C-alpha positions as CSV (number, residue, x, y, z in Angstrom):
1,M,0.0,0.0,0.0
2,A,1.3,3.4,-0.9
3,M,2.5,5.7,1.9
4,L,0.4,8.6,0.4
5,P,-3.0,8.5,-1.3
6,M,-3.3,8.3,-5.1
7,I,-4.6,11.6,-6.6
8,E,-7.2,10.7,-9.2
9,Y,-7.6,12.9,-12.3
10,E,-11.0,14.2,-11.2
11,D,-9.7,15.1,-7.8
12,A,-6.4,16.7,-9.0
13,P,-5.7,20.4,-9.0
14,A,-5.1,22.1,-12.4
15,E,-1.3,21.9,-12.2
16,V,-1.5,18.1,-11.6
17,R,-4.1,17.6,-14.4
18,D,-1.7,19.4,-16.8
19,V,1.0,16.8,-16.1
20,Y,-1.5,14.0,-16.3
21,D,-2.7,15.3,-19.6
22,D,0.9,15.4,-20.9
23,I,1.5,11.9,-19.7
24,M,-1.5,10.5,-21.5
25,E,-0.8,12.5,-24.7
26,T,2.9,11.6,-24.7
27,R,2.3,7.9,-24.0
28,Q,-0.9,7.7,-26.1
29,V,-2.9,6.2,-23.3
30,K,-6.2,7.0,-21.7
31,W,-5.1,6.6,-18.1
32,V,-2.4,7.6,-15.6
33,N,-0.6,4.9,-13.7
34,N,-0.3,4.7,-10.0
35,F,3.3,6.0,-9.8
36,W,2.3,9.4,-11.1
37,K,-0.8,9.4,-8.9
38,V,1.2,9.0,-5.8
39,L,3.8,11.6,-6.9
40,A,0.9,14.0,-7.5
41,N,0.9,14.6,-3.7
42,D,3.9,16.8,-4.5
43,P,3.1,18.6,-7.7
44,E,6.6,20.0,-8.1
45,T,8.2,16.6,-7.8
46,L,5.5,15.2,-10.2
47,R,6.3,17.8,-12.9
48,R,10.1,17.6,-12.4
49,T,10.1,13.8,-12.5
50,W,7.8,13.6,-15.6
51,E,9.9,16.2,-17.5
52,S,13.1,14.3,-16.7
53,I,11.8,10.9,-17.7
54,K,10.2,12.3,-20.8
55,Q,13.5,13.8,-21.9
56,V,15.7,10.7,-20.9
57,M,13.3,8.2,-22.5
58,A,12.8,10.1,-25.8
59,P,14.4,8.7,-28.9
60,G,18.1,9.5,-29.2
61,A,21.3,7.7,-29.7
62,L,19.5,4.7,-28.1
63,D,16.2,3.6,-29.5
64,P,13.1,3.5,-27.2
65,L,13.1,-0.3,-26.9
66,T,16.7,-0.4,-25.8
67,K,16.0,2.4,-23.2
68,E,13.1,0.5,-21.8
69,M,15.1,-2.7,-21.6
70,I,17.9,-0.9,-19.7
71,Y,15.2,0.5,-17.4
72,V,14.0,-3.0,-16.8
73,A,17.5,-4.2,-16.1
74,V,18.3,-1.4,-13.6
75,S,14.9,-1.9,-11.9
76,M,15.7,-5.6,-11.5
77,A,19.1,-4.7,-10.0
78,N,17.4,-2.3,-7.6
79,N,14.6,-4.7,-6.8
80,C,11.8,-2.3,-7.8
81,H,8.9,-4.5,-8.5
82,Y,6.7,-1.6,-9.7
83,C,9.3,-0.4,-12.2
84,I,10.1,-3.9,-13.4
85,N,6.5,-4.5,-14.3
86,S,5.8,-1.0,-15.6
87,H,8.8,-0.9,-17.9
88,T,8.5,-4.5,-19.0
89,A,5.0,-3.6,-20.2
90,A,6.4,-0.6,-22.0
91,A,9.2,-2.7,-23.5
92,R,6.7,-5.2,-24.7
93,R,4.6,-2.4,-26.4
94,K,7.8,-1.4,-28.1
95,G,8.5,-4.9,-29.4
96,M,10.3,-6.8,-26.7
97,T,9.6,-10.6,-27.1
98,D,9.6,-13.3,-24.5
99,D,13.0,-14.5,-25.8
100,M,14.4,-11.0,-25.4
101,L,13.1,-10.7,-21.9
102,A,14.6,-14.1,-21.0
103,E,18.0,-13.1,-22.4
104,L,17.8,-9.8,-20.6
105,I,17.1,-11.5,-17.3
106,A,20.0,-13.9,-17.9
107,V,22.3,-10.9,-18.5
108,V,21.1,-9.1,-15.4
109,G,21.7,-12.3,-13.3
110,M,25.1,-12.8,-14.8
111,A,26.1,-9.2,-14.2
112,A,24.9,-9.3,-10.6
113,E,26.9,-12.5,-10.0
114,T,30.1,-11.3,-11.5
115,N,29.8,-7.8,-10.0
116,H,29.5,-9.5,-6.5
117,V,32.5,-11.8,-7.2
118,A,34.7,-8.9,-8.5
119,N,33.8,-6.8,-5.5
120,A,34.3,-9.6,-3.0
121,Y,37.8,-10.4,-4.4
122,R,38.5,-6.6,-4.7
123,V,39.9,-7.2,-8.2
124,D,42.2,-4.4,-9.4
125,L,41.1,-2.6,-12.5
126,D,43.0,-3.5,-15.7
127,Q,44.9,-0.6,-17.2
128,A,43.2,-1.2,-20.6
129,F,39.8,-0.4,-19.0
130,M,40.9,2.9,-17.4
131,D,39.9,5.0,-20.3
132,G,36.6,3.3,-20.9
133,G,38.0,1.0,-23.6
134,R,39.0,3.7,-26.0
């Protein structure tokens, strides 16, 4: 259960409705999901978070499906069940298949395992990796 109430569209002040309208228009949906309804308790945070996510998730050097899959992977690493489900649904709408999801989960699991092993052994960084592989 959320720590704050969800602000439904019909109960929202104008500044929140403006953000809700932009969410629905941008995502081409007819509803606002619960994440935004809870953030609406703080309209400034709602607007700032929506503007940031809209900018970051917009098409760029990475295509929208890749961005959604990265979001799923990070959400898995951070154990955010809400974000895992929300962004898996978004990735599926953008074309992610079951095979792609299974492979993504395998990569996330392998990265978590090797990250923990490297950290536990305190492995020194290779000189060749110091400049980001350039």
